C-alpha positions in Angstrom: 238.9 -3.7 -32.1 240.8 -6.1 -29.6 238.0 -6.9 -27.3 235.9 -7.5 -30.6 238.6 -10.0 -32.1 238.9 -11.8 -28.6 235.1 -12.1 -28.4 234.9 -13.5 -31.8 237.9 -16.0 -31.5 236.4 -17.1 -28.4 232.9 -17.6 -29.9 234.3 -19.4 -33.0 236.5 -21.6 -30.8 233.3 -22.4 -28.6 231.1 -23.4 -31.3 233.7 -25.6 -33.2 232.8 -27.7 -30.2 229.0 -28.0 -31.1 227.0 -29.3 -33.7 223.5 -28.3 -35.4 220.7 -27.6 -32.7 217.1 -28.1 -32.7 216.0 -24.8 -34.6 218.7 -25.0 -37.0 217.5 -28.3 -38.4 213.8 -26.5 -39.1 215.8 -24.1 -41.7 218.4 -26.9 -42.9 216.3 -29.8 -43.4 212.3 -28.6 -43.1 212.6 -25.8 -45.7 213.3 -27.5 -49.1 214.6 -25.4 -51.8 213.8 -21.7 -52.1 210.1 -21.2 -52.6 207.8 -18.9 -51.1 206.7 -21.5 -48.6 210.4 -22.2 -47.4 211.0 -18.6 -47.1 208.0 -17.2 -45.5 206.8 -20.1 -43.6 206.7 -19.1 -39.8 209.0 -20.6 -37.2 207.0 -20.7 -34.0 205.3 -17.6 -35.0 208.7 -15.9 -36.1 209.4 -14.7 -39.8 212.6 -16.3 -40.5 213.2 -14.8 -44.0 216.9 -13.4 -43.3 217.7 -16.6 -41.3 216.6 -18.9 -44.2 218.4 -17.0 -46.9 221.5 -17.1 -44.8 221.4 -20.5 -44.0 220.1 -21.8 -47.4 223.0 -19.7 -49.1 225.5 -21.3 -46.9 224.0 -24.7 -47.7 224.2 -24.5 -51.2 227.8 -23.0 -51.7 229.4 -24.9 -48.5 227.1 -27.6 -47.5 226.4 -28.7 -43.9 229.2 -31.0 -42.7 230.3 -28.3 -40.3 228.6 -25.9 -38.2 231.8 -23.4 -38.6 230.2 -21.5 -41.8 227.2 -21.1 -39.8 228.9 -19.9 -36.8 231.2 -17.7 -38.8 228.2 -15.8 -40.2 226.5 -15.5 -37.0 229.6 -14.3 -35.2 230.2 -11.7 -38.0 226.6 -10.6 -37.9 227.0 -10.1 -33.9 230.3 -8.4 -34.0 228.9 -6.1 -36.8 225.9 -5.2 -34.4 228.7 -4.6 -31.7 230.6 -2.4 -33.8 227.6 -0.2 -35.0 226.4 0.1 -31.1 229.8 1.3 -30.3 229.5 3.9 -33.1 226.1 5.2 -31.9 227.2 5.5 -28.2 230.4 7.1 -29.1 228.5 9.7 -31.0 226.5 10.3 -27.8 228.7 9.7 -24.7 232.4 9.7 -26.0 234.9 6.7 -26.7 235.5 5.4 -23.2 231.8 5.5 -22.2 231.1 3.7 -25.5 233.7 1.0 -25.0 232.4 0.6 -21.3 228.9 -0.2 -22.9 229.8 -2.5 -25.3 232.3 -4.6 -23.6 229.6 -6.6 -21.3 227.9 -7.0 -24.6 231.0 -8.7 -26.2 231.1 -11.1 -23.3 227.5 -11.5 -22.0 227.9 -13.6 -18.8 224.7 -15.7 -18.3 223.2 -14.7 -21.8 226.5 -15.9 -23.8 224.6 -19.4 -24.7 222.8 -17.2 -27.3 225.9 -16.3 -28.9 227.0 -20.0 -29.2 224.0 -20.9 -31.5 224.4 -19.7 -34.9 220.5 -19.5 -35.2 220.4 -16.5 -33.5 221.4 -14.7 -36.2 217.8 -13.5 -36.4 218.5 -11.4 -33.4 222.2 -10.2 -34.4 220.8 -9.3 -38.1 218.0 -7.3 -37.0 219.9 -5.5 -34.5 222.9 -4.8 -37.0 220.3 -3.6 -39.5 218.5 -1.7 -36.9 221.1 0.1 -35.6 222.5 1.0 -39.2 219.2 2.2 -39.9 219.4 4.6 -36.5 223.0 5.8 -37.8 221.8 6.4 -41.5 218.8 8.8 -40.1 221.0 10.9 -38.1 221.7 13.4 -41.0 218.7 14.8 -43.2 219.6 13.4 -46.3 217.1 11.7 -48.8 219.7 9.0 -49.8 220.1 8.3 -45.7 216.3 8.2 -45.4 216.2 5.7 -48.2 219.0 3.7 -46.7 217.3 3.6 -43.1 214.3 2.5 -44.8 216.1 -0.2 -46.7 217.7 -1.4 -43.6 214.8 -1.4 -41.5 213.2 -3.6 -44.0 216.3 -6.0 -43.7 216.0 -6.2 -39.9 212.2 -7.1 -40.1 213.4 -10.0 -42.4 215.3 -11.2 -39.3 213.2 -10.6 -36.5 210.5 -8.5 -35.1 213.3 -6.8 -33.2 213.2 -4.6 -36.0 209.9 -2.8 -34.6 211.7 -0.8 -31.7 214.1 0.2 -34.3 211.4 1.5 -36.9 209.9 3.2 -33.8 213.3 5.0 -33.0 213.6 6.2 -36.6 210.1 7.4 -36.6 211.1 9.4 -33.7 
């Protein structure tokens, strides 16, 4: 929890120095309203339904004067995905090895630039939902099966990264 908190604070402080970037503008200005076109139009061949819903929700309620609300949503989703990864690993290898597995993810080094752009919520949303589906499917229960299915659908709305999770759930 302390490492996740430190990672989250660090990411938000670093993002407070930034502004919207290239991909952000497509969702913020290039997709007017909540029409089927604005929600389902591909972005460089990728479905951005989850991203668009998150961005438009923040844009309509808070505005776009600051990157911070978008950074908070993205960072929170990232930290959720890391927490779910920790739970997934802890059930398989124990607490200390799970911690060793998630610490490099929290402070990604060379890949840390991905953590600085809120638009990357499309990876984090797919990852968090996919990991949630894998955790839900661990116990044989029709309600958990339905939850896993729903989480895979949510994962797919964020990114094709959901496909490996779907295969994992199927296995």
